[in-house]
Each structure stands twice: as C-alpha cells, then as structure tokens.
C-alpha positions in Angstrom: 0.0 0.0 0.0 1.3 3.5 -0.8 2.1 6.1 1.8 0.7 9.6 1.4 1.8 12.8 3.0 -0.8 15.3 4.4 -0.6 18.7 6.1 -3.0 20.1 8.7 -4.2 23.6 7.9 -5.2 24.2 11.5 -1.9 23.4 13.3 0.6 23.0 10.4 1.5 19.4 11.3 2.8 17.3 8.4 2.2 13.6 8.7 2.1 10.4 6.6 -0.5 7.7 6.3 -0.4 4.3 4.6 -3.8 3.7 2.9 -5.2 2.2 -0.2 -5.1 4.3 -3.4 -8.9 4.3 -3.4 -8.8 6.3 -0.1 -5.9 8.7 -1.0 -8.2 11.7 -1.3 -10.7 10.7 1.4 -10.8 13.1 4.4 -8.4 12.3 7.2 -7.8 13.9 10.6 -4.3 15.0 11.7 -2.7 13.4 14.7 -3.9 16.5 16.7 -7.5 15.7 15.9 -8.1 18.5 13.3 -10.1 17.7 10.2 -8.8 20.5 8.0 -6.1 18.6 6.1 -4.8 18.5 2.6 -2.9 15.8 0.7 0.6 17.0 -0.4 2.0 16.4 -3.8 5.0 14.0 -3.5 7.7 13.3 -6.0 9.4 10.0 -5.9 13.0 9.6 -7.0 14.4 6.2 -7.7 18.1 5.8 -8.2 20.5 3.0 -8.9 23.0 1.7 -11.4 21.8 -0.2 -14.4 24.0 -3.1 -15.6 24.2 -3.9 -19.3 22.5 -7.1 -20.3 24.7 -10.0 -21.0 25.3 -10.7 -24.7 23.8 -14.0 -25.9 26.3 -16.7 -26.3 26.8 -18.4 -29.6 28.2 -21.9 -29.7 27.0 -25.3 -28.6 23.5 -24.2 -27.8 22.6 -23.4 -31.4 22.6 -19.6 -31.2 19.4 -17.6 -31.8 16.8 -20.4 -31.6 18.3 -23.1 -29.4 19.6 -25.2 -32.2 18.6 -27.1 -35.3 16.1 -24.9 -37.1 18.2 -22.0 -38.3 21.6 -23.5 -39.2 
C-alpha cells in the first residue's frame, strides 16, 4: 500500500498515512485531531545503477533459436 503525506491547515503538522489508493483523497484527521487537512504532492525519485544485459552466447547451444532450425 502506498504512503501519502498530508498537512493540517489548523496546526501546520505534516504527517504520513499508509492507505489504499482508493482512499488517497478521502478526508483524514491530523494526529492532533483537526479535520482541515490537505494531501501534499509527493515526487518519488528512484536511483540506482543499471547493468548492461549479457550478450547472448553463440556456440554449442545453437545460437538464436536453441539449435537445429536455423543452421
């Protein structure tokens, strides 16, 4: 389930809540009990290093189709 970030307009608290996507825009009270909250826009950054795919080996296995049909 995704986590959403909200801000309370009454007290200024920012908080997160894990809930189904179908309930993302449903009203939610802040931890202080105030009902005047808004969902914040969140940007997700995913990082990492990509590794190049291994080149197919040609040889005893028959190359592109596993052998026999394209030789």
